[in-house]
C-alpha positions in Angstrom: 17.1 11.6 35.1 15.8 8.9 37.4 16.3 9.4 41.2 19.6 8.4 42.8 17.9 5.5 44.6 15.5 3.4 42.5 12.7 1.3 43.9 12.7 -2.3 42.7 9.4 -2.0 40.9 6.8 0.6 39.7 3.4 -0.7 38.6 1.7 1.9 36.4 -2.1 1.8 36.0 -3.7 4.3 33.6 -7.3 4.9 34.8 -10.3 6.8 33.2 -13.6 6.7 35.0 -12.8 3.7 37.1 -14.7 4.7 40.3 -16.3 1.3 40.6 -13.1 -0.8 40.7 -10.0 1.4 41.2 -9.8 0.9 45.0 -10.4 -2.8 45.0 -8.0 -3.4 42.1 -5.2 -1.2 43.4 -5.4 -3.1 46.7 -5.3 -6.5 44.8 -2.2 -5.4 43.0 -0.5 -4.3 46.2 -1.6 -7.5 48.1 0.0 -9.6 45.4 3.2 -7.6 45.4 3.5 -7.8 49.2 3.4 -11.6 48.9 5.6 -12.0 45.8 8.5 -9.5 46.4 11.2 -10.3 48.9 12.5 -8.1 51.7 14.2 -5.0 50.3 12.3 -5.2 47.0 10.2 -2.1 47.5 7.5 -1.0 45.1 5.0 1.6 44.2 1.6 1.5 42.5 1.4 4.6 40.3 -2.1 5.4 39.1 -2.4 7.9 36.3 -5.9 9.4 36.4 -6.4 10.4 32.8 -9.0 13.2 33.4 -11.7 11.1 34.9 -15.0 12.9 35.3 -16.5 10.5 37.9 -15.2 10.1 41.5 -12.0 8.3 40.6 -9.8 11.2 41.7 -11.5 11.6 45.0 -11.3 7.9 45.7 -7.5 7.9 45.0 -7.0 11.0 47.2 -8.7 9.2 50.0 -6.7 6.1 49.6 -3.3 7.7 49.7 -3.5 8.5 53.5 -3.5 4.8 54.4 -1.5 3.3 51.5 2.1 4.5 51.4 2.8 2.4 48.3 0.3 4.4 46.3 1.1 7.4 44.2 -1.2 9.3 41.8 -0.8 11.7 38.9 -3.8 13.4 37.4 -4.4 14.8 33.9 -6.7 17.8 33.9 -8.6 16.3 31.0 -8.7 13.0 29.1 -5.6 12.8 26.9 -5.6 9.1 25.9 -4.0 5.9 27.1 -0.6 6.6 25.4 -0.3 10.0 27.1 -1.2 8.4 30.5 1.5 5.8 30.1 4.1 8.4 29.1 3.2 10.4 32.1 3.6 7.3 34.2 6.9 6.4 32.6 8.2 9.9 33.5 7.1 9.7 37.1 8.0 6.1 37.8 10.8 5.5 40.3 11.3 1.7 39.7 14.3 -0.1 38.2 11.6 -2.3 36.6 8.3 -0.9 35.3 5.1 -2.9 34.8 2.0 -1.5 33.2 -1.5 -2.9 33.9 -5.0 -2.0 32.9 -7.3 -0.6 35.6 -10.0 -3.2 35.2 -7.5 -6.1 35.8 -8.6 -8.1 32.7 -5.1 -9.6 33.3 -4.9 -10.7 37.0 -2.1 -9.3 39.2 -0.1 -12.6 39.1 0.9 -11.7 35.5 3.3 -9.3 37.2 5.5 -12.2 38.2 5.4 -13.7 34.7 6.5 -10.3 33.2 9.2 -9.6 35.7 10.9 -13.0 35.5 12.7 -12.5 32.1 13.8 -9.0 33.2 15.2 -10.1 36.5 17.0 -13.0 34.8 18.5 -10.5 32.3 17.1 -12.4 29.3 14.8 -9.6 28.0 14.4 -5.8 28.0 10.7 -5.6 27.2 8.2 -8.3 28.0 4.8 -8.5 26.5 1.8 -10.3 27.9 0.1 -12.2 25.1 -3.3 -13.9 25.4 -2.9 -14.9 21.7 0.3 -16.8 22.4 -0.2 -20.6 21.7 -0.1 -21.1 25.5 -2.3 -18.1 26.3 -6.0 -18.0 26.8 -9.0 -15.7 26.3 -12.1 -16.0 28.4 -15.4 -14.1 28.9 -14.6 -11.8 25.9 -17.4 -11.3 23.3 -16.6 -13.4 20.3 -16.7 -10.5 17.8 -14.3 -8.4 20.0 -11.9 -11.3 20.3 -11.9 -12.1 16.6 -11.4 -8.5 15.7 -8.5 -8.2 18.2 -6.8 -11.3 16.9 -7.0 -10.1 13.3 -5.8 -6.6 14.2 -2.8 -8.1 16.1 -2.0 -10.4 13.3 -1.7 -7.4 10.9 0.1 -5.1 13.4 2.6 -7.8 14.4 3.9 -7.6 10.9 4.0 -3.8 11.1 6.4 -4.0 14.0 8.6 -6.7 12.6 6.7 -9.9 13.2 7.5 -12.7 15.6 4.9 -11.7 18.2 1.3 -12.6 18.8 0.0 -9.6 20.7 1.2 -6.1 19.8 -1.6 -3.9 21.4 -1.9 -5.1 25.0 -1.1 -2.6 27.7 0.1 -5.3 30.1 3.9 -5.2 29.8 7.2 -4.9 31.7 10.2 -2.8 30.9 13.7 -2.2 32.3 14.5 1.4 33.4 17.2 1.4 30.6 14.7 0.9 27.9 12.4 3.7 29.0 15.4 6.0 29.4 16.4 5.3 25.8 13.1 5.6 24.1 11.8 9.0 22.9 8.0 8.5 22.6 5.3 10.7 21.1 2.0 8.6 20.9 -1.0 9.7 23.0 -3.3 6.9 22.0 -3.1 3.1 21.8 -0.7 3.4 19.0 2.0 4.0 21.7 2.1 0.2 22.2 3.2 -0.3 18.7 5.6 2.7 18.8 7.4 1.2 21.8 7.9 -2.2 20.2 9.1 -0.8 16.9 11.6 1.7 18.5 12.8 -0.8 21.1 13.6 -3.3 18.3 15.4 -0.6 16.2 17.6 0.3 19.2 18.5 -3.4 19.7 16.5 -4.2 22.8 15.3 -7.7 23.4 11.5 -7.9 23.1 9.9 -11.2 24.2 6.4 -12.5 24.9 5.0 -14.5 27.8 1.7 -16.4 27.7 -1.1 -14.6 29.4 -4.7 -15.2 30.4 -7.2 -12.6 29.4 -10.5 -12.7 31.3 -13.0 -9.9 31.1 -14.7 -9.3 34.5 -18.5 -9.0 34.6 -18.4 -5.2 34.9 -16.3 -4.8 31.7 -18.4 -7.4 29.8 -21.6 -5.6 30.7 -20.1 -2.3 29.5 -19.3 -3.9 26.1 -22.7 -5.7 25.8 -24.0 -3.1 23.4 -21.2 -4.1 21.0 -19.0 -2.1 18.7 -20.6 0.4 16.2 -19.7 0.4 12.6 -18.0 3.8 13.2 -15.9 2.4 15.9 -15.0 -0.6 13.8 -14.0 1.6 10.8 -12.0 3.9 13.1 -10.1 1.0 14.7 -9.4 -0.7 11.3 -8.3 2.6 9.8 -5.8 3.3 12.6 -4.4 -0.3 12.4 -4.0 -0.2 8.6 -2.5 3.3 8.8 0.1 2.3 11.4 0.9 -0.8 9.4 1.6 1.3 6.3 3.5 3.9 8.4 5.8 1.4 10.0 6.2 -0.8 6.9 5.5 1.3 3.8 6.7 -1.5 1.6 3.6 -3.5 2.6 1.5 -1.0 0.6 3.2 -2.2 -2.6 3.1 -6.0 -2.0 -0.3 -6.6 -3.6 0.3 -4.3 -6.7 3.7 -5.8 -7.2 2.3 -9.3 -7.1 -0.7 -8.4 -9.3 1.4 -6.7 -12.0 4.1 -9.5 -11.9 1.4 -12.1 -12.5 -0.1 -10.0 -15.4 3.3 -9.5 -16.9 4.2 -13.1 -16.6 0.9 -14.3 -18.1 1.0 -11.9 -21.0 4.6 -12.8 -21.7 3.8 -16.5 -21.9 0.8 -15.7 -24.2 2.9 -13.5 -26.5 5.7 -16.1 -26.7 3.3 -18.9 -27.5 1.6 -16.8 -30.2 5.0 -15.7 -31.6 6.2 -19.3 -31.7 3.0 -20.4 -33.6 3.5 -17.5 -36.2 7.2 -18.3 -36.6 6.5 -21.9 -37.3 3.8 -21.0 -39.8 6.2 -18.9 -42.0 8.2 -21.7 -43.5 9.0 -19.8 -46.7 11.0 -17.2 -44.8 14.2 -17.3 -42.8 16.5 -15.3 -40.6 15.6 -11.8 -39.5 12.9 -11.6 -42.1 11.1 -14.6 -40.7 11.5 -13.3 -37.1 10.2 -9.8 -38.1 7.2 -11.1 -40.0 6.2 -13.5 -37.2 6.4 -10.6 -34.7 4.3 -8.4 -36.9 1.7 -11.0 -37.5 1.5 -11.8 -33.8 1.1 -8.1 -32.9 -1.6 -7.7 -35.5 -3.4 -10.8 -34.2 -3.3 -9.9 -30.5 -2.7 -6.2 -30.1 -4.4 -6.1 -26.7 -1.9 -8.6 -25.3 1.0 -6.3 -26.2 -0.8 -3.3 -24.7 -1.4 -5.1 -21.4 2.1 -6.5 -21.4 3.6 -3.0 -21.9 1.5 -1.4 -19.3 2.1 -4.1 -16.7 5.9 -3.8 -17.3 5.8 -0.1 -16.8 3.7 -0.3 -13.7 5.8 -3.2 -12.3 9.0 -1.1 -12.7 7.3 1.9 -11.1 6.2 -0.1 -8.0 9.6 -1.7 -7.7 11.1 1.8 -7.7 8.7 3.0 -5.0 9.3 -0.1 -3.0 13.1 0.5 -3.1 12.6 4.1 -2.1 10.4 3.2 0.8 13.0 0.7 2.1 15.6 3.5 1.8 13.4 5.9 3.7 12.8 3.3 6.4 16.6 2.8 6.7 17.1 6.6 7.1 14.4 6.8 9.8 16.0 4.0 11.8 19.4 5.6 11.6 18.0 8.9 12.6 16.2 7.3 15.6 19.5 5.7 16.7 21.4 9.0 16.5 18.7 11.0 18.3 18.5 8.4 21.1 22.3 8.5 21.4 22.3 12.3 21.6 19.5 12.3 24.1 21.5 10.0 26.4 24.6 12.1 26.1 22.6 15.2 26.9 21.2 13.6 30.0 24.7 12.5 31.2 26.0 16.0 30.6 23.1 17.6 32.4 23.7 15.6 35.6 21.2 15.0 38.4 21.7 18.5 39.9 20.7 20.3 36.8 17.1 19.0 36.5 
């Protein structure tokens, strides 16, 4: 259960080996919030140290004495961005929650853009999107930017479409959303899990244009490029999640292929049959139809084999597609029921039973 008195805002920053920037960037976030929020709108900056092996933890410990707005949580070992965010969600005390990356590839003024729809009551989850038509991408290596755009194009369809960026950590949430969602992801797939589940539960997910700009430190780290192994791993995760969330997408190409083959062979068989039927002028009725069919099958046996196989496979893939849709429907219904039971259990538990 959240505390009895909520802060106005929690900014969660997952960090892993960020000794070179964590103090400067946390201070930049706080400085922006002091200037943007009004009196009475208190905030916290919650840094989740995800098992850093450099001096990130020591720097954060030293900062806390002079920065009352700073809170830290530390994982004993690196557990992944998704786990760091879930830890932050559980510890956050804000009515609104914003998540940022530690390297500030998205500047702190994005917080205002993200909060505005939540504070107006027009959204429940707000996504920062550099790939929005009004967004921008600067100082990012061309290959990385293109791969990210392609991945987001695929994954947007996996979570229901209608968005341009599905994988960015920079987002904002209402407390109600996070209290409803039951999350499991430990990696970057958590970003997709949140969108999918929020939409299933009826929450409003919107995008705002964002400006992505890699700072020189991050660009220098990425200068060596992405290995083929990294590329394969990233592509495999994206495709797997796409099939996991939208299993019917696995059958789109086979269905289209066999439908085309079936249609083409059907036309070829009908044309051949019509030609044979017209040639048998001495026969009539069923006898003429039978002889025309027999002659056509003898003249083009491969067409009939391909036609029959394509029909069988087309029907099989249609059946699998229908079963996948039914399975997805059951999953969504189960998620709604589990979320409802979780909320009832929290209410029954009460704040004094935690």
